[in-house]
Structure formats: C-alpha cells, structure tokens
N, C-alpha and C positions, 0 to 999 in steps of 0.2 A: 504494500500500500504506500503510495507516494504522499508527500506533504500536501499536495493539492487535494487528494482524496480526503485527508483528515480535515482540512479546512472546510471542504464542502459538507462534511458530516456535522461539524460544529455549527455552521450556518443554518442547516436544516433544523437543528434543535431549537435555535433561538427564534425561528419563525413561528413556532407553535405558540398559540396563546396560553397564558398561564392563569387567566381569570376572565370572567365576564361580568358586566354590570347590569343589574336589574333593580329598578326602583331606586336608583341612586346608591345602591349597595354593591360592594365587590364580592362576587362569589369566586373563591379561589379553587382552582382545579387541583385534584390530588391523584395519586396513583392507585387508590383502592377500588373496590368494586363499584362504588357509587360514582366515582369520577370527581368527587368534591372532597376537599379537606375537611376532616372532622365529621363526616357523614358515613354511617356504618349500616350494613344490612341488619334488619331486625325481623323477627318472625311475623310481625304485623305491618311491616313497611320499612322505613328508614329512620334510624336514630341519629339525632344530632347530639354530640358530646364534645365538651371542651375541658381543658385543664385550667382550673382557676388557681392562681397563686395562693399558697397556704391552705387551700381547701381540698385540693385533689381534683378528681374528675367530676364534672357536673353535667348531668343529662338535661338537655333542653327540650326533650320530648321525642315522641315517635310520630312520624308523618307518613302519609300515604305516598307522597311523591318525593323523590330525592331532592328536587329543586326547592321544595318547601323547607326541607331540613337544612339545606345549604343557606337559604334565606334566614333561618333562625340563627345559624352560626354567624352570618354576616351582621345581623342586628346586634348580637351579643358583642361582637368585635367593635362595632361602631359606638356602642354605649359604654365601652370600656370595661366590660365584665372580665375580660382576660386580655 
C-alpha cells in the first residue's frame, strides 16, 4: 500500500458525518447497534443512558424509536446533566 492509498483512506473517514441536528439539538453518531451515542437496545425498544459525574449511570428512559432516545440524550447534554 502506497502513501497515496493511506491518504485516500484517511480522507474517506473524515467525510463521514459524525452527528446530525434535529430541533436545534446535536445527535451524535456512535458505533453501537443503534447508531447513536448512549442509545442501547432494550427488550421494549431503545434505552437512553448517560454517565453522570459522581452518580454513575443514569437511565433517561426507554423509547420506541432510537431517534427519540438519541433526542433524550441530546436534551440531557444541552441542559448540562452530564
């Protein structure tokens, strides 16, 4: 693999979006099953969980749609919860 090939690979990674904006909130993409940071599969849908300083993991609830869970995480982030 030449240096040009490596540069092309690095450029393709940076072209991928890392977040999307909905209702003025930033939904951060993740590598998990949901595709969103801090959103996890749950038997009844998608669970939003965040780590709160000095308190540990805090569940924000279970949602039918993963985007709803991601919005809950974004609201918590914008309010300064974590």
